[in-house]
N, C-alpha and C positions, 0 to 999 in steps of 0.2 A: 502493500499500500505507500509506502513512502521510500523517497530516492536511495534510502542504504538500510533498507527494511525488509529483511529476509520473513518475518513472521506474520506480515499480514492484517498487521492491527497497530493501531494507534498507540504512543507509546503513554497514553495519560487514560485515567478511568471515566468511564460515561461524566461522571457530575462531574469532574477537574474538567473537563474540554468544553463543557457548556461557560466556566465561569475564563475562560484563557483557551478561546478557539485560536489555534495558533495557524490553523491552517485553512482558516477562512476569512486572516487577515488581509485588509488592502494596503499597501506601501503606504509605509510613512515615514518620517521623520524623526532622527537622534539630534536631538540640540546638545550644547552643552549642558545642560540643567538636566538633562534625563540624562546624560553618562555619571552626574554626579548622584541624581537620582540611585545608579546602582551601587555610589559606596554608602548609601544610606541604608537602601534596602539591604545590605549583607550587614550592617549594626543591629538594624532593625528585626533579621530572622528571628535569634534569641531571644528576644525581651517578652517580657510576662503580658504583655499587651496582647501578647499572640491568645485568638483564641480557635474552638473548634472546627476543624479540616477533618476531611478522611485522614488518618495516619499513614503514613508509610506502606509498603510492605514489599519486601525487596527477597526473593529466594525463601526460607526458612528463616530470616531475622525479623525480630517482633520490633513493635516501633521506637522507632530512634530515640534515646534516653539521650536526654542535655548532660552534659558534663563541663566543669569548669576547666574552661581553654587552656591548653597546654604551655600557652605563649606568655600569661600570665598565671601570678602563683602570688597572693597576699596584696602588699603595695608593692611590690617589687616586681620591675618589667623584666622579663631575660629573655626574651624574643632578641634578634640581630635588629638592631638600628635598619640596615637593609634590605631586611626583609619586607620595611610601610615606607620608599622613598616616597613620602607624599606630603606636598606642604602644610605649613600650619601643625597646631598643636593638635594631638592623635585623640579621639575618644577613650576610655577604658572600659571595656564589656561590661553588660547588667552586672551586678553582683548577684554571684552564684546564690547566695542563700535566699532571694527572691523569683527566684526560676522556678515555671511549673516542671511538672515529669515530665510530662510528652508535649512538643512543640508540632502544634498543629498548623490554622493560619493565622497570616498576617491581616490584621484591619486594615483597610486602604484607607490611606492619610489623604486629605481635602488636599485640592490642587493648589490652594494658596498656602500652605504651609510653609513656613520658613526652616530653611538646614542652620542647623551652624557646625558641619562636616566640612574637610575643608576640601577644595574639588580634586576629583577624579583624577584629571591632567593637570599640566601646566598649560597654562594660555599661550605659552609660542608658539605649542604643536598642536592643538588643539582646533580641525578645521570649525566654522561657525556650524556646519551643517554638513550632516554626514547622511548619507540612504542607509535605511535599516537593507537586511534580507529580504527577497523577494518573498514573496510569499510561496508557500509550498503546498504542489495540491493532489488530491491522491491519485496519484496516478500507479497502479500494479507494477512493484518489478519481478519480470519476469524469471523464472529460474533458468543457471544456466542451461545450453542447451544438452541432451545426451549424447554424448560421446564415446564409441567403442572405444576403447585402449587398444593400444600396438600390438600387435601378435609377435610373441617374442620366439626366431627361431636357432638362437645361439643363447651360449650361457650367461655373457655379459645383459642382453637385452634382458634378460631373465629375472636376472639379479636387479637391477636397476626398476623394473615394473613393481617385482616384489616388494623393495623396500621402499616404493612409491606409494602402494597401497597401504604399508603399515603403518606409515608413519604421515601420508595427507592428512591435511584438517578435517574434521567429520562434522556432517549438519550440526550434534547436538553440542559442539563447541565452538560454531559460530554460533549458535542461540543462546550460548550464555552471552556470548560478547555482546552481543544484540540486545539483550534483557538490564545488562548492566548500563549499555547506551542510553538507555528510553528511559532507563530511571536516573540518572544521571545527567538527563537533557530536562527535564522534571523540575531538578533541584537549581540547575544553572538555571534556571528562568525565575526562578526567585531574585537573583540579581540582575538579567540582563533577559526580560521580556518577549525580546524580536529577536534572542539567538538562537540557533541549531546547531545541532551538534551531529555530526558525520562520523559512522565508524570507514576507518582509510588502512592503506595499505595491505598489508599480506591479506590480512581475515577477511578479506574482500574481496581482492584482485583474481582469484584461482591459486596463489603461489603460497597461499601457508600449511604450516606444518600446525600437528596438533602443539607442539608447543610453543609453538607465535604469539609473542607479548600481542594486546592488543593497539592500535593507534587512532586516536581520537582527534579531530578540530573542530575546533568551538566556532563559528560564523557569528560576529555579532554588525558587520556591516560588510556591505559590497564592496566598499572602495579597501584598497593596500589598508594596513594596519601597520605601524611601526612596529618592528620587533624590537627595537631597544628600548623602547617608552610606552606606548600604551600597550601593548602585547604583556608588556611585563605588571603592569598596573593590576591590568584586569586578571590575569593569573593569581597576582596576589591576592583577589577578592577570592579568585575560586578556590585556594591553596587553603585558605583561613575558614569559606565555606568547609571545605572538607575535614578539617582538623576540628570542628566544634561540633558542626549539625552534623556533620555522613561519619563520626570516629566510630558510630558503630558496626559498619559492613566496610569503610576503606582504610586501610593500614598503610604506614609507609610514604605518607606524603609528602614529597620533596619538590621544591623551585629549583629548578636548573636553569639557572642565568646565562644557555647558550647563547650562539649567532641567531639561533631559532631558539626563545626559552620555553622550555615544555613543564607541564608538573607530571610528574612519576607519582603511579600509587598502584594498591593492590589492593584486587578485590576479594575481601574475604570470602563470598559465596562460590563466586566459582576460581576461588584463585590465583586469576589472569592477573598479569604485571598490565600497565596500561601505563603509554605516556600521551597526555593532551596539551595541543597545542590552538593557539590561535588564531585564525584567519589564512593560516598557511593553503591555501585555496588549491594552488597547484598541483597539494596533495591529493586534493578529490577528484581533478582531471585525470592525474596521473593512474588513480589506480581505476577508473573506469577503461581508460586507453590500454591498459596491462588486461585487464581483466577480459579485454576481447580480444589480445592477443592468447592468452591462455585457453578460452575455447575454440579458437580458430582451427586448430590442427591437434590432435590427438598425439603426438610427439612430444608437443611444447609443454607442458607440466611436468609430466614423468622427470623429461632432463631438467628441467631447472631447478627442482626436488633437490636431486642429486648431487647438482653442482654446488647448489647452497651449504649441502650435505658435509661434503667436500673442502668446501674451500674454510668452513667451520673448524670441521678436525684440524686442519693441517692451520687455524687459527689467521688465515687473512680476510676473516669475515668480521670485522669488527671496525667501523668509524670513530670508536670513541681511543682506538686504540693505532689508528694511524695507516686502517687496512681497509677493505673494501666494504661498503655496505650492501647488506643485502640488496636492494633499492638498484646498485650499480652492476652487484651481477646478474639481476632478470637482465637489464637492458644487455648487458653482453653477451649474454645465451642469446637476446634476440638479434639483435646485432650479425651475430655471427649466424643464424637461420637467414638473414637475408640475403648475404655475403655470398650462398656457396653457389658453384656454378649453375645448379639448379636450384633455385631458392625453394624451403620452405614455408618462409614466411613473406609478404609485402610490406610496404609503410603506407598503414592504413592513414594514417596523414595527409598521403599523397592520394588514395584510389578515394579515402571518404572525407574531402576537409570540411564538409558542413556538420559533421558528426562530433569534429576529434579540431575543433576550433575554439580558440581561446574567447571568443564572443558568445559562445553557445551557452548560456545560464546555467549557474550551479544547481535548478531545479529541473534542468532538464535534463545534462550530461546523462545520469543512470537510464537514457533511451538507448544511447550507443550500442553498447553488444547486444542489443536485442534487434538491432536495423542490421547487421553486418553477417551475410553468409559466411558457412564453411569454406576455408580456401582449401583445392584440391591442386595439390603440388605434385609432378610428373616424380619428385625426388622421393626413391623406394629407399632410401637407407635405413639400418636397422637404429634404436637406440643406442647399442653399443660404438657403432660406426660413426657414431654423432658425436658419443662424446667423447672419442677418442682425438675426431678430427675440432672440437671446441680445444682441449688441451694444446694440439697441435698448433692452430691457428692463432692462439694467442702467444705460445710458445716461441714460433719462429716466422711467424708471417707477418702479423702485426707490425708497423710501424710505430711505436711507443713515443719514436721522438719528432712527427713528423704530421700524427695523422691523430683525428677525433672522431672518435664511436659515439655513430651519428643516424638513431634506429628509424628520426623522420626524416633524413633522404636514403634510408635504407641501404648504406655503404659509407665506408671509413672517408671522411674529409680532411681538410688539410686544417690546420688547427690558427685559428685566428689570431690574427696578430694583436692582442692586450692584454689586460693584466691579467682579467680570468684565467686566461689560457697558457701567459708565456711562463716559461721556466718551469710549470705542471710535470708531476711525472706522469699522470697519469688523467685522461683527458674524456669524460664520458657526457654528453651533452643531454640536459634533461629536455624531454620532447616538446614541450611548451614553454617554459622561459627560458632557456636557452645557457643556463646557470652549468658549470662544472659538477657533478653529481660525487664524482670520487677527488675533491677536493681535498679529503682528510687527511688523503697521504703524501703528506708534504717531506717526508722524508727519506735521503736513496736507500737507506738501511731497509727500511719496510718495502719501498718498490722493489729493489734487489728479492729479500725473499719473497715475496710474490712473484714475480718472474722465473725465480728459479724453482718455484713451486711449481706453475704450470710444466718447465721443462720436465722435473723429475718424476712426475706423476706419467706425464704423457710417454716417456721411454718405458716404466712401468708396467704400464697400462697395456704398451703396444708387445711387450712379450709375452704378458701372464695373461693377461685377455680375461683376468679376475677382478671383479670388482674390490676384494679384498686387499689389491695388492696394496690400491691407493684410500681406500675408506672400510676398513672393519666393522661389515655391516652387522656385526652382532652388538657396538657396541654405540653405533648408528642409531639402530633398530629401540635400547634401553631409554635414549633421551629421547625420540619420537620424531 
């Protein structure tokens, strides 16, 4: 029913929807004062003025019990000043001695109420008026087309298929993540009523494993958000909301001030680790682009999963440690399949520009996977041969010094001569915004380790034709 929902039901209960029918809203405007309201909403979520609405029900967890904020203890503030970079004096949370046991509904305040809270954003970078997210319509998201897995005629291909069938994300795994997303959206809309929470990344793009973390994108407005300023302020409010009202079923929340800041947390019910960002909307677009590639040809998903497992085993699949992100690895696999003498994949952005354009509104991007028919390739290579070819391509054929990997163009193209690409060890073009997804590889030692692993694994696998020679299947299966 929703762009990133596979459950076919709204994230709110019917009674709640009557009061906050997000899907029937007409486009409105966020003013500077409304952004201040979000700050005020956060401070009032746990006030004793709250009266009864339906209690939260999430999995088997009982209604949320309020507790004293971990950031405050007695009269001494123990939080780091950097965690709350707002101008002016900050007000304390309401005294825990006066809080009710169960928090339910917030009483709406009159429109002329004056706020004593400081502004959410510094005035020198907040626009006077920003447009909110367009209304989402109840358009059903079709299930991925049923595709038969390729036939395995040799041992190596059979090993790849068995590993894929054991470790691929199950529908039950996806439902757990979707349930958490729906509940969190309901909670975050107490702070930002017009916001929308999207499930993105490997959980939805078809390349997830059972152990894959969940990635969430909180969209608060159409325009780009300044990640160093606005996004950090918004995530500060979300983080504090998690620490107080949602402490019953969220644990270990962390605010990470990276180039794209995120809140990391663990859902106690599903035991899934999540990363939540603000307005990184390119992640929504590339999720559905990759989802289309995943179900375009039946050899793509098994090949991607085994390569991700291989890279993880050899410790070259961790952007936080200066190696390749999973997203970069997926783009590298797709690029390889596009550049074969008889390609297995085309460039979807060239064939269907109207479906994969940045001009397509966010609430329509989920249509793309449904509108693209399967791709019929004349290439009949087995999964084993394709894995060997992938390792050989990046070990001996691809020119790392002068070329850039481009799925958008379906070929290797010369590096642009600008700072984004100059003197970079690995260049992988993001298909929508044109940035380098492999910029985390900034040390020559790590780059050499990645190249060395491609070369060693290619030689080993070529001589033994046994997946265990480059990826111990028992260990990979246990990790799922």
